[in-house]
N, C-alpha and C positions, 0 to 999 in steps of 0.2 A: 912689814906691811901694817898699816894703821887700821883702826876700826872702820873708818869710812871706806877704805880700799877693800876690806874684806866684805863689806856690806853691799857695795854696789859695783857695777862695772861701768866702763865708759859707754856713753850712749850716743848722743847726737854726732859726735865727731868720728865715732868708729862704726856707725851703722853702715853696713855696706850694701846698698841696694834699695830699690824702691820697695815700699810696703813695709819696711821695718821701721817701727816706731822709735822714738827717742827716749822713752822711759827706761831707766836703768833696771837691770835685773837685781833681784835680792837673793843673796845666799841665805835661805831660810834656816840652814843649819848653824849659822852664826848668830842667830837671835839669842839674846840672853834670857833663856827660859830654863831656870834651874830645876824645876820639878817635872821630871820626865813623865811621870804617871799620874800627876794630880793637877790641881788648879794653879795656873800661872797668871801673872798680870804684867803687861809690858807697857812702859811709858815711852813714847817715841815722838820726836820732833822731825817734821818733814820740811825741807826747804826746796827752793826752785819754783817751778810753776805749779803751785798746789792751791792757789786761790783763784776764784773766778772760772773754775773748770768743773764744778760739781763734785769736788773731792770729798767734802763732808758727807754729802748725801749718798755718794757711791760707797764710802766707807760704812755708813750706817746700814745701807741695803745689804752689803756683803756680810757684815757682822750679824745682822738679823737672820739672814739665810743660813748662817752657820751656828746659830744659837749662842753667840758670844755676847758678852756685856761690856759696858764701858762708855766712853764719850769721846767726842772730837770737837775742836774749836779752832777758829782762826785767831791769829795774833796780828797786831798792828804792823809788825815788821815784815809781813808777807808769809811767815811760816805758819804751819798748822801743827797743833799739838794733839796727841791722841793717847788714850789709855784703853787697852783691850784686855779682856780677861776671859780665860777659858783653858782648855787643855793645850798642851804644847803643840799637838798636831793641828788643833783648830786655829791657833794663832798663826802657825806657819802657813796653813791653807789660806787664811785671811790675807796675809801679805802677798802670797802668790797671786790671788785673785785681784787684789787692789792694783798691783803693778801691771797685771795682764789687762785690766780694764782700760789702761791708758797707753798700752804698748804701741798702738797704731798712730798715735798723735806725734806731731813734730816738736813737742816740748817735753821737758823732763823735770822730774822732781826726785828727790833722794831722801833717805833717812840720814839726818845730820847727827842724831843722837838717839840711842835706845838703851834703856836701863830696866832691870827687873824691879818690880815693886811688890809689896806684900798684897796678896789677894784681899778683896773686900767680901767677906762672907755674906751670902744672901743677895748680892747685887743681881738685878735682872734688867734686861733690855740694854739697848745701846742708844745713846742720846746725842743729838747735835746741840752743843752749847753755844750761846751767843755772848 
């Protein structure tokens, strides 16, 4: 099973029933967060329908509510790039809330790539980059 397969589940084609959204689920235990008890930084690229749907502002709102830092920005190819920093449990909760925020919609996005990065000491706040 590949990284992408571990990270997401089939969504739109396997949603059985009304009211179930198309956003894939995230196996938060598969996120590359090496520091279980300290500060982690995750760099992720999202693909699918992640532009024109309020993704960046939803991500910023969730990150702010959880006290996480980092940034998010759109790319010309339609993908969205994000770096999020905080505790491993905070980052996992962020991903759960982000995917849950779009679960009721008929479009899907997924994490195409996720890597652990070195934390940035003293970083505060979460910013939308342009």
